[in-house]
N, C-alpha and C positions, 0 to 999 in steps of 0.2 A: 563190143561188150554190151551185154544186155543190161537193161535197167532193173533195179530191184524195186522200183516204185510201181504202184498200180497205175493204170492208164490215166485216171483222172489227175493224180498228183503229177505225173509226167507232163501232162498237158499244161498244168498250171506253171510248172517250172519252165517249160518252153515259152509260155506267154511272158513270164517275168523276164527271161533272158532276151527276148526279142523286143523289149521295150526300148524306146529311143535313148534313154539315159544309159543303157548298157551297150550301146553301139558306137561309142566314141573311138575314133581312130587314135592310136597312140603314136607318138613320135618315136623315131628310132633311138635306141640307147646310145648315149655318147660317152664312151669310156674315157676319152682324154679330158673331157670336162669334169668328170667325177674325180679323176686323178689330180687335176689342177686344184679343185676345191679342197681335196684332202691335203695336198701339199701346202697350200696357203694356210689352212687351219693349223697344221703342225708347226709351220714356221711362226705363225702368229702366237700360238700358245707357248712356244719356246721363248720368243721375245718377251712375252708377258711374264713368264716365270723368271727370266733374267732380271727384268725390271723390278719385280717384287723382291727378289733376293737382294738386290742392291739397296732397296729401300729398308729392308729389315736389318741387314748387316751393317 
């Protein structure tokens, strides 16, 4: 795919992207950890809502 930028702008973009702060290695995505966090949040909010309903009623 060709760039729509002129060569000077393309050079600046490449310099920006090659800077050290943009070269950080990402850790692999952990699906099970995300599901566990969501599961715990849903259970925690459910328990909190039950506690609040008992306090109100």
